[in-house]
N, C-alpha and C positions, 0 to 999 in steps of 0.2 A: 724580197725587193719592193713589194708594194708597201710595205710599212715604211721602209726608207724613203721612197717617193713621197709619201703622205707627210712625213716629219719635215721633208726639205720643203714641201710646199707650204706647210703650216709655218715654218721659221721664215720663209720668204714673205709669207703675208704679214706676219706680225712684224718683221724689221722694215716693212715698207710704211708703217705708220710713224709719224713723227711724235716727239714727246708732247703730252697734252699740256696746254697752257690756258690760263684764264681768257675767257673770251672765245675760245675755239670751240667747234663742235667736236663730240666725242667720236671715236671711230666705232664701227659695227663690230666692237669685241664681245665675245660670247663666253661667259663662265660656264663651263659645263658641268663641273663637279660641285653641285650643291649639295651640301651634307644633311640639311634638315628641311622642315617645311614640306612644300609640294616637290622639292628635288628637281624642278624642271630647269633646264638651261636658262641663263638669264643674260640677254642681249641688252648692253647698257645704252644702246643707241635708239631702242624703240619702245621705251617705257611709257612715254605720253604723260608722265607726271614728274613732279620734283624728285630727285633722286640724290641720295647720300651715299657715297662710297667710303668705306672705312677700312684702313689697311692695318693689320694688327697681329699680334702673335700671343700665345698664352704664356710665354716666358717673360713678356714685356710688363713690367709692374704698372706703368701709367696707363696701359691699354685695358686693363680690367675695369677700373672705375670708368673710363671712357665708354666702354660696351655698355654699362648698366645706365649711364646717361642717355646713350643713343636709344636704349631700349624703352626708357622713359618717354623720350619723343615719338617713338615709333607707336607706343600705346596711346599717346595723347592725340596724335594727328591721324591714326589710323590709315584708312585707304588713301587719304590725301597725300600721303608720303610714302616713297618706297626707299628702304635702307638695305644696302647689301655690305657685308663685312667680307673681306678678303684676307686670306692667310697662306703663306707658303710654309707654315709650321709643319711639323710631324702629323700625319692624319690621325694617329692614335691620340695625340695630345688634343686635338680638335674634337674628336668624338667624345673624349672624357669630358672636356669643358661643357660640351652640349648636354651629356648625360648628367653632369652635376648641376648645372644652371638652369636646364630646362628653358634655355633662352628663346625668345620668340623671334630675334633677329636672324635673318638668312645668314648662313655662312658658307663661302666659296673657299675651296681648297684649290689653289692654283699658284703655279710658280713661273709662267711664262709671260705674265701681265707687266713684268717689270720693264720689258722693252718700250712699252708707251706710257707707263706710269712712273715717272721719274722721281724717287723719293730715296733719301739716304736714312731718315729715321722715323720710327713709329712711335706712337699712333700718327697716322696721316689721313686727312680728311679732304674729299673732293665733293663740292655741291654742284649738281646739274641740274639745270631747270627742265620744264616738261618739253622743251623744244630740242633738248640735247646739247645746249651750250653750257659750258663750264662758267659758273658764276664765281667760284671762290676756290682757292687751294689752300688749306689751312690745317689746324689741328683742333682736336674735340675741345680743349680747354679754352678755345676761343669763341665757341659756339654758345648762345644764350637762347631761352625760350623765345624771346621777341625775335631774334634773328631768324630762328626757324619758322616762326609764324609768318614773318615777312617774306622768307623764301617760299614757303608753301602758297602765300597769296599772290605771288608773281610780282612782288615789290623789289625794288632795288634794295640790296643789302649792303652793308658796309662793316667789314670786319678789320678792326684795328689790331694789327700784330704787334706784339711786344718787341720792341726793337733793342737789340744788344748793341752796345757801342764797342766795336771791336779795337782792342789796344795793341794788338799784334801784327797789324799789317805791316807787310814788308819784312817781317821777321824772318832773317836767315843767318845761321850760325853754324859753322862747321869747325872741326878740328882734326888733325891727324898727326900722329907720331908713330914710332916704332912699335908701340904697344897697343894702341887703340885709336879708333876713328869714331866720330859722330856728326850727326846734323840735326839741328833743331830748327823747324821751320813753321810758318803758320799754315793754317788749313789749306790743303790743295785739293780742289773739286775734281782733279783728273785722278785722284787715287781713291781706291775703294777704302772703307772703313777697315782697320786692322789693329789688333792688339795680339802680339805674339811675342812669347819669351820661349826661345829654342833652348832645349836642355840635352845633355848627353846621356848616355846609358846609365850614368850614375845619378842621374836627376839634377846634375849641376846646371846652372844657367850659363849658356855660352853666347848667346846674342839676343838681341831684342829689336823689334820694330813695331812702332805704333804710327798709324795713320789716321788723321781727323778725329782725334779723341780730346775730350775735355781734361782739363788739369786734373779733375776729380779721379777719372778713370785711370790715367796715366799714373798718379801717385798711389792709388789703391793697388794697382798691379806690381809697382815697382817696390813699394814697401811691404808687399806680400800680405796685406790687410785681407781679412774674410770679405768684407764689403765696403762701400763707401758710407755706410753707416757708422764706421771708426772714424770718420773725418771730423775733426775739431776746427771748425772754420766758420766764420761770417759769411754766408753765401752770398750776401747782397753786396758784399765788398769785393768779389771776385768775379771777374767777366766770364761768360759762357764761352769764350774763344776756344777754337779747336786747334790742336797742335799735331805736328808729325814729328817723331823722335826716333832716330835709329842709332844704334850703338853696337859695334863689333870690336872685339879685341883678341889678340894673339892667345893661344893656349898657354903659353909660358908666362903670361903676366900675373903676378902675384895678387893682385887685388880682385875680389870677387866683382863680377860685372854688375850685379845689382848695387852694391856699395858705390862702385864707381859711377853708376847712373844718378844715384842720390847726390853725390858730390857735384856731378856737372850740372844738374838742375838747380840745385840750391845757389850755385854760383852763377848761372847765366838766365835762368827762366823769369826772375823778378818775383819768385815766390820762395820762402823759407818754410822748410818741413822738418819736423822732427817727432819722433815717437815720445810719447808721455804716459805716464799713468794718472789717470784723471778719475776723480769721483763725480759720478753722473746720477741725476735723479730719475731720468727716464730711460728704462732699458728693461730687458727680459732676462731671465735666467732659465737655463735648461738643467733640470733635476731629475734625480733617480726616485721614483715612488715605489718601485717594487724591484729589488735586485736580482729576484728570482727570474724575472721576466726579460732581463736585458738580452740584447741580441748575441748569439754565439760568435766565436772567432770565425772569420772567413777563410775558407780554404781554396777560394777560387784563386787562379793564377793571374788574371788581368783585372786591373782597376778600371771602372768605368761609372758615370753618372749621366742620368738623362732625365728629362722633364723640365718643369718650371711651373709657376703658378700653382695650382692646387695639386700638381702630381709631381713626385720625385722618387727616383729609383737610383741606389746607389750600390755598386758591387765593389767590395773590398775597400770601403771608405773608412775614414776616421771621423771622430766626433767634430773636427774642424770642418770637414765637408758638410756635416750637418748643420753646424752653426752658419756657415755661409749661405745655405739654402734658407734658413729661418730669418736671417737678417735681410735676405732679398726680399722676403714676403711681409716682413714687420716693419722695415724701413728704420729699425731701431738697433743699437748694439745688443747682442746676446751673449751673456756670460755663461761659459761651460762650467757647471758644478757637478757633472757627472763622474768625473774621475776615470772615464773610460780611456784606456791606454792601448787598445788593440783595435784591429781592422774589422769590420762587420759588414753584412749585407742588410739593406733596408728598403722598404717600399711603402710610400705614403700616398694616399688618395683620398683627398678630402673635398670640402665644398665652400666656396666663397660665400653662398647663401647662408651658411651656417658655419661661422668660424670655430664653434666648440668641435666640429668633427677633426679638426687639426689635433687636439689633444686627444680625442678619441683613437686616432691612428697611432699617435705617439705612446699612447698607454698600452698598445699592443707589444711594445718594447721595453715597457717599464718606466717610461720617460714622461715628463710634463714640462710644457712651456709656460713659465708664469710671469707676470708683470711684477717687477719688484717694487715693495712697498716701502723700502729703504734705500738711501743712496748707496751705490756700490763703485768700487774701483775697478777700471778696466782700461786696457792699453788703447790709446787713441793716437791719430796723426794729428799733430797741431800744424796748421797752415797760416802763414801770415804773409 
């Protein structure tokens, strides 16, 4: 009973805070679970020095270089600047990151903060002055050493955000007949991010729902690409608009729902997409270096994957799952040259500080990731 009362009081306290905005004073929120350093609870309202709050996750590709950038600032400005990084990631993933990188940045493990820190994308950065007032809400890529120096010195700072000119304002399209129905709208801030393709017991897709996703994410999932590294597109020519797309169809409809989704989007989204085989200069290949060390066939009953960043664990996975992980961390297409046609188990635990450790982990399974020195043909999704 006492635990329930404590949780209710904690929830009531958190929900009494309003969402933090620039110019406001931060509330007395205490991050209690500090995983490294002195591990003392951290009250963001009582630091008495310039403070950077960084929200991130180990599976977030842009977050990792952002963490390194912030660590450089921490080392340069020392005790003049306080930096706290916060993540609701899995505890084991955060502990692995700390062990692998030996980072000097304080890392807090916390999932309750979202009630007062309103963000939908990471990495996400908040600058708080020595008096506890929010000076900027931004992202790490907008920070420079001069901005940090001015911030530490108590000077006014100006962060010019890159503005995206939305072209889908007011977008609302819907259709319904006896076989299927769909809606396609612009970003809806009242909806949480979602990308879901529901499947039946035979693993056949039966419905899909995407909320507030980029065209890249939408098409990557619908065309069943490994990752967005397979997109062939001039990214400067396509807006970073977000979309909501929902499609449902009856079980008796003859057309595959993903094929139907492709046709719908090509007709009404303003984009034209098609799968092509393209020769590319910059990609990796996954190769077998020792066939005697290849993973054994998995006899586990359930498929699962976990991790991100420098850690990956897969149970009953295919080589396609491994390619997906590798493309996420290299940001380039990866061509599968292994010939592995069975499911297997694998665990990789390497270090960003020493990228060679990735191949050391792959070597345990007789594999190697290699930058191709000749052009290779690979399946890509062309978007115009």
